[in-house]
C-alpha positions in Angstrom: -169.8 -9.3 7.1 -171.6 -11.9 5.1 -175.2 -11.5 4.0 -177.7 -12.2 6.8 -180.0 -15.1 6.4 -183.4 -13.6 7.3 -187.0 -13.4 6.4 -187.6 -9.6 6.7 -190.2 -8.8 9.2 -191.7 -6.3 6.9 -192.7 -8.4 3.8 -195.9 -6.8 2.7 -198.0 -9.9 1.9 -196.8 -11.7 5.0 -198.4 -10.4 8.1 -199.8 -7.3 9.7 -199.8 -6.2 13.2 -203.2 -5.9 14.8 -202.6 -2.3 15.8 -201.4 0.5 13.4 -201.2 -1.5 10.2 -203.4 -1.5 7.2 -204.3 -5.0 6.1 -206.7 -6.8 3.9 -207.9 -10.4 3.3 -207.1 -11.6 6.8 -207.6 -15.3 7.2 -210.5 -16.1 9.6 -209.0 -18.0 12.5 -210.2 -19.9 15.6 -208.3 -18.4 18.5 -207.7 -21.2 21.0 -208.6 -20.6 24.7 -205.6 -21.2 26.8 -206.7 -22.0 30.3 -210.0 -20.2 29.5 -208.3 -17.1 28.1 -207.5 -16.1 24.5 -204.0 -16.8 23.5 -203.3 -13.1 23.0 -205.0 -11.0 25.7 -205.1 -7.3 25.3 -202.6 -5.2 27.2 -204.4 -3.3 29.9 -204.0 0.5 30.4 -203.8 0.0 34.2 -200.7 -2.1 33.7 -199.1 0.7 31.7 -199.8 3.2 34.5 -198.6 0.8 37.1 -195.3 0.1 35.2 -194.6 3.8 34.5 -195.0 4.6 38.2 -192.6 1.9 39.3 -189.9 2.9 36.7 -189.9 6.7 37.5 -187.0 8.4 35.6 -185.4 5.1 34.7 -185.2 5.9 31.0 -183.8 9.5 31.2 -180.4 8.3 29.8 -182.1 6.7 26.9 -183.2 10.0 25.5 -186.5 8.5 24.5 -189.6 10.5 23.7 -192.7 9.2 25.4 -195.0 9.5 22.4 -198.0 7.2 22.8 -198.5 6.1 19.3 -198.2 3.2 17.0 -196.3 3.5 13.7 -198.4 3.6 10.6 -197.1 1.9 7.5 -197.8 2.6 3.8 -196.6 0.6 0.9 -195.6 1.6 -2.6 -194.4 -0.1 -5.8 -191.4 2.3 -6.2 -187.8 1.7 -5.3 -188.1 -1.0 -2.5 -185.1 0.2 -0.5 -186.5 3.7 -0.1 -190.0 2.3 0.5 -188.8 0.0 3.3 -186.8 2.9 4.9 -189.9 5.2 4.7 -192.1 2.4 6.0 -190.2 2.1 9.3 -189.1 5.7 9.6 -191.5 6.5 12.4 -190.8 3.2 14.2 -188.8 3.3 17.5 -187.1 0.0 18.3 -185.4 -0.7 21.6 -182.3 -2.9 22.0 -179.8 -3.7 24.7 -176.5 -2.0 24.4 -175.0 1.1 22.9 -174.7 2.2 19.3 -172.4 -0.2 17.4 -173.7 -3.3 19.2 -174.7 -6.4 17.3 -178.2 -5.9 18.6 -178.4 -2.5 16.8 -177.4 -4.2 13.6 -180.2 -6.7 14.1 -182.6 -3.8 14.6 -181.7 -2.4 11.3 -181.9 -5.8 9.6 -185.4 -6.3 11.0 -186.7 -2.7 10.5 -184.6 -0.9 8.0 -184.6 2.9 8.4 -186.2 2.8 11.9 -185.0 4.7 14.9 -182.9 2.4 17.2 -183.2 3.2 20.9 -180.3 1.9 23.1 -181.2 0.4 26.6 -178.9 -0.4 29.5 -180.3 -3.8 30.3 -182.5 -6.5 28.6 -185.3 -5.7 31.0 -185.2 -2.0 30.0 -185.9 -3.0 26.4 -189.1 -4.8 27.5 -190.1 -1.9 29.7 -189.8 0.8 27.0 -192.2 -1.1 24.8 -194.7 -1.8 27.6 -194.6 1.9 28.6 -195.2 3.1 25.0 -191.8 4.7 24.8 -190.9 2.4 21.9 -193.0 0.5 19.4 -190.8 -2.7 19.2 -187.9 -4.4 20.9 -185.3 -6.6 19.2 -183.4 -9.0 21.6 -181.1 -12.0 21.2 -182.4 -15.4 22.4 -179.8 -17.9 21.1 -176.4 -18.1 19.5 -175.1 -21.0 17.4 -171.9 -21.2 19.6 -173.0 -19.9 23.0 -176.5 -21.5 23.1 -179.6 -19.9 24.6 -179.7 -16.5 26.4 -181.7 -17.6 29.4 -182.2 -14.2 30.8 -184.5 -13.2 27.9 -186.4 -16.5 28.1 -187.2 -15.7 31.7 -188.2 -12.1 30.8 -190.7 -13.4 28.2 -192.6 -15.0 31.1 -192.5 -11.9 33.3 -193.7 -9.5 30.6 -196.8 -9.6 28.4 -195.2 -8.7 25.0 -195.6 -10.8 21.9 -193.0 -12.2 19.5 -193.8 -10.8 16.1 -190.7 -11.7 14.1 -187.2 -13.2 14.1 -183.9 -12.5 12.3 -180.6 -14.5 12.1 -177.6 -12.2 12.2 -174.1 -13.6 11.2 -171.6 -12.3 13.8 -168.2 -11.1 12.6 -166.1 -10.4 15.7 -163.2 -8.0 15.2 -160.2 -7.2 17.5 -160.2 -3.4 18.1 -157.6 -1.2 19.7 -156.6 2.6 19.9 -154.9 3.9 16.7 -151.2 2.9 16.5 -151.6 -0.1 18.8 -150.1 -3.5 17.7 -151.5 -6.9 18.6 -148.4 -7.7 20.6 -148.8 -4.6 22.7 -152.2 -5.7 24.1 -152.3 -6.7 27.7 -156.0 -7.2 28.2 -159.1 -7.4 26.0 -162.7 -6.3 27.0 -166.0 -7.6 25.7 -169.3 -9.3 26.5 -168.8 -12.8 28.1 -170.4 -14.5 25.1 -168.0 -12.7 22.7 -165.0 -13.6 24.9 -166.2 -17.3 24.9 -166.6 -17.3 21.1 -163.1 -16.0 20.6 -161.4 -17.9 23.4 -158.8 -19.8 21.3 -157.8 -16.7 19.4 -157.4 -14.6 22.6 -155.5 -17.4 24.4 -152.9 -17.4 21.6 -152.5 -13.6 22.2 -151.9 -14.3 25.9 -154.1 -11.4 27.0 -156.3 -11.0 30.1 -160.0 -11.3 29.3 -162.4 -8.9 31.1 -166.2 -9.1 30.8 -168.3 -6.1 30.0 -172.1 -5.6 29.6 -171.9 -5.5 25.8 -169.3 -5.6 22.9 -169.8 -2.0 21.7 -169.7 -0.8 25.3 -166.2 -2.2 25.6 -165.1 -0.2 22.6 -166.8 2.9 24.0 -165.0 2.5 27.4 -161.6 2.4 25.7 -162.3 5.6 23.9 -163.9 7.3 26.9 -161.2 6.4 29.4 -158.3 6.7 27.0 -157.1 3.1 27.8 -153.8 2.0 26.4 -152.6 -1.6 25.7 -156.3 -2.5 25.8 -158.4 -4.1 23.1 -162.0 -4.9 22.6 -163.9 -7.7 20.8 -166.7 -5.9 18.9 -168.0 -5.1 15.4 -166.3 -3.1 12.7 -169.1 -0.5 13.1 -168.1 0.0 16.8 -164.5 0.8 15.6 -165.9 3.5 13.3 -168.1 5.0 16.0 -165.5 5.1 18.7 -162.3 6.0 16.8 -160.6 2.6 17.1 -158.6 0.5 14.6 -159.5 -3.0 13.5 -156.5 -5.1 14.1 -158.1 -8.3 12.9 -161.4 -9.5 11.4 -163.4 -12.8 11.9 -161.5 -13.8 15.1 -164.3 -16.1 16.3 -163.3 -19.7 16.8 -166.0 -20.9 14.5 -166.9 -19.1 11.3 -170.6 -20.3 11.5 -171.4 -17.8 14.3 -175.0 -16.7 14.1 -177.2 -15.1 16.6 -181.0 -15.4 16.5 -183.0 -12.3 17.5 -186.7 -12.0 18.2 -188.8 -8.9 17.7 -191.4 -8.0 20.4 -194.5 -5.8 20.3 -197.5 -5.0 22.5 -199.9 -6.5 20.0 -199.7 -10.0 18.6 -199.3 -10.7 14.9 -202.3 -11.9 12.8 -201.0 -14.7 10.5 -202.2 -14.6 6.9 -202.4 -17.3 4.2 -199.4 -18.4 2.2 -196.8 -17.3 4.8 -194.4 -19.8 6.4 -194.8 -19.1 10.1 -193.3 -20.2 13.3 -195.1 -20.3 16.7 -193.5 -20.1 20.1 -195.2 -21.4 23.3 -194.2 -22.0 26.9 -195.9 -24.6 29.2 -195.5 -26.7 32.3 -196.7 -30.3 32.7 -198.4 -32.5 35.2 -196.1 -35.0 36.9 -196.1 -38.6 35.6 -194.1 -41.0 33.5 -194.0 -40.2 29.8 -195.8 -36.9 30.1 -193.2 -35.0 28.0 -193.3 -37.7 25.4 -197.1 -37.4 25.2 -196.9 -33.6 25.0 -194.5 -33.7 22.0 -196.7 -36.3 20.4 -199.4 -33.6 20.1 -197.2 -32.1 17.3 -195.7 -35.3 15.8 -199.1 -36.8 15.2 -200.1 -33.8 13.2 -196.8 -33.6 11.2 -195.8 -30.4 12.9 -192.0 -29.8 12.8 -190.4 -28.7 16.2 -187.4 -26.4 15.8 -186.5 -25.8 19.4 -187.2 -27.1 22.9 -185.8 -25.6 26.0 -186.4 -26.3 29.7 -186.0 -23.8 32.6 -186.8 -24.4 36.3 -189.9 -22.7 37.5 -189.2 -19.7 39.7 -192.5 -19.5 41.5 -192.4 -23.2 42.6 -189.1 -24.8 41.6 -189.3 -27.9 43.8 -192.0 -30.6 43.6 -192.5 -33.3 46.2 -193.9 -36.5 44.9 -196.2 -39.0 46.7 -193.0 -40.9 47.6 -191.6 -37.8 49.3 -189.1 -37.5 46.4 -188.1 -33.9 45.7 -187.7 -32.9 42.0 -187.3 -29.8 40.0 -190.4 -28.4 38.2 -189.8 -27.1 34.7 -191.2 -24.7 32.1 -190.8 -25.9 28.5 -190.2 -23.4 25.7 -191.2 -24.8 22.3 -190.9 -23.4 18.8 -192.7 -25.2 15.9 -193.3 -24.6 12.2 -197.0 -23.8 11.9 -199.2 -20.8 11.9 -201.9 -20.2 14.5 -204.3 -19.8 11.6 -203.9 -23.5 10.8 -206.4 -25.9 12.2 -203.7 -28.5 12.9 -201.8 -26.0 15.2 -205.0 -25.1 17.0 -205.8 -28.8 17.6 -202.2 -29.5 18.7 -202.4 -26.8 21.4 -205.9 -27.9 22.4 -204.5 -31.4 22.9 -201.5 -30.1 24.7 -203.6 -28.1 27.1 -205.2 -31.3 28.4 -201.9 -32.3 30.1 -200.5 -28.9 31.1 -200.7 -26.9 34.3 -199.7 -23.7 32.4 -199.8 -22.9 28.7 -199.1 -19.6 26.9 -198.5 -18.7 23.3 -195.6 -16.3 23.1 -196.2 -15.4 19.4 -196.8 -16.4 15.8 -194.5 -14.8 13.3 -192.8 -15.3 9.8 -189.9 -17.8 10.1 -186.4 -16.8 9.1 -184.8 -18.6 6.2 
């Protein structure tokens, strides 16, 4: 696999988490009030207790240890590889899938040497962080071929975690099968729906039946566990090593420029520091009216703030709006990423301006941007 394009989440001079990290020379910053509240409200203990009661024994299969602590980090000028591994050795990071999944690779890319914790579903990864069973979660939000992963955007609204970093992972899909199997012997291929879509042309030429699974590595695991014959999987080369399968072909995706963007989530927000190129993610809804979205985006354009993403999702709480003319319309939430730090006055002013025309506004996180 090619080298990943990423700004490591652990660059020492870049940023420090508000809980558990040693930091110095923090930049004084005016924290904007979003609808009368700070943009990063503290996570309340009663919420943790409520969540833990509702989940019960949900995480027994994850084999996680409920240690209520934050990882402490030390830095050193010695061999940087060893330093980074030691730095994150006590960090537990949740991800969706089983060992060998691309999400596990993104975890190690973000926090080298940490302890990855597999979770059954995306929501489980949110829950283990909120319930202090893990320190971070790393989840995919968009792919260069398949587009946005809407489920995780919806979960960002439902949960109170903060985005503290991002990594871009090049995806190298491989065709896996039990030892001794030839490509022409395959009758069906298992994988995640996104992986099947990204390898559609290749699989169509093979003439196999495509079957969807929860994740790529889980497909490889199932073939090993059930002893399936004439069955292949689209997954990573690491999954082949873990589950005793052979790699029949490498780089089978229809487009070689296949990159997935992952975000890192934590209970506490990141405090931006000077000299670091940061990105900020927000979500908001707007009052109805002509040109309102144009005016909202102008809050950033007028201050020379570069927008890197905008995504709209129908509001779940009140999806339908009835206008004065009795016309029914969808109401939307807008997810927006822009290149600026919350420590910059221009970003604070842009959000203050934006708030004037919104019915809802929340800062999801400020974090170092990937290369």
